[in-house]
C-alpha angles and dihedrals in degrees: 000000000000118000125259092256093057091047092051090051091051091050091050091048093051091047090055090049091051090053090055095047091046091052091048090050091055093046091049091050090053093047091044092061092051092045091052091050091052091047092052091044090057094054100078093054091044092052094046095050090047090055091046093049091048093051094046094047091052095041096058110052094160092070121051114194116223090236089064097051118094119216120237093222128028114213101155130028127202113217125199112195119192116197137146129275094224135044133220091089101113119243095334097115094032092059097050093043091049090053091048093050092049092052092046091054090051093050092044089055087057091054097255124142130214145225115192133207113192122203107185133030097254093057091045092054091047093051092046091054089047091054093235123165101258111193099172139008143184122195139165095040092160123211095312125055116232120201094210090063093048098046097075096053092044093049091059089061094042092051090047091055094044091050093047095246090123125028099201136018120210128188127209118194144134121268118216110227102161140322093283099038133054123161133197114242137188123208139174111245099177135061091035111230131207090248090059093052098037124213115297116243093237143359111278129191125198140194105224122214120221092356142316095253094057093047095047092047091056097041096049093045090051089047093054091045088052091052090053094045092050091047090053091048091051091047091053091050089049090049095055093044092050091046092051091051093044093050091047089053090048091051091049091049091049089053090052091049091050091052091050093047091047090053091049090047092052092048091049092048091047091050091051092050092047090050092051092048091050091052092049093048091047092049092049091050091050091053 
């Protein structure tokens, strides 16, 4: 059994750790509220541009945008992986990366190749260790997503699809459900399907200025950028929620460890006192 001094040092060490995890829990709770507010604030614009893109795509049958055309054969897939820059958020990144790896193995068995765009440092490190073909990346986004930092990495994938370099673009991210639950999801970004747009409420007709091609090009690119931005905002909200829960669990576990160590310390101290008393009583009896 370790001595009382070693036990006291362990208790002090765990107490310091609990102070850190408790502080991180409070910081994550504060950031989580702001991240959820940003996520909810992005929803109205996302919904409106989705409705506009759906109406325009159905109202102009004479021009078919390349983003709406499915390829007969899929030889190369573009993958966008959205993860966090920092750890200590439970299994948030592990779940989405495990799903990505499983899908990549399935597609690789079918003879398909990949190009990867990494948003977040954890996903970038994972793909580098995997030896994947990384064509674009964005890291160190901070606590607030900025569209100007995301546009460059997204454009690489959009250009690759438009030029025929990739035949399909998939996105892997984490969907925020509530504070206690976040789930990894996979979605098809390109080509855009009717299920993604949804059916418009009515038939709309437009007068395009200068022409339909120019308008559709801009609308659909903005729509895809909005999808990515909203996915990043949801991932950030999920990150702070998962970190708050993980740090609360760490603080609770530290408290349990302190209680156990305190019990061991008291037993060790009591045993030492009993031993000293026995020695004193034995010495007095011998005299």
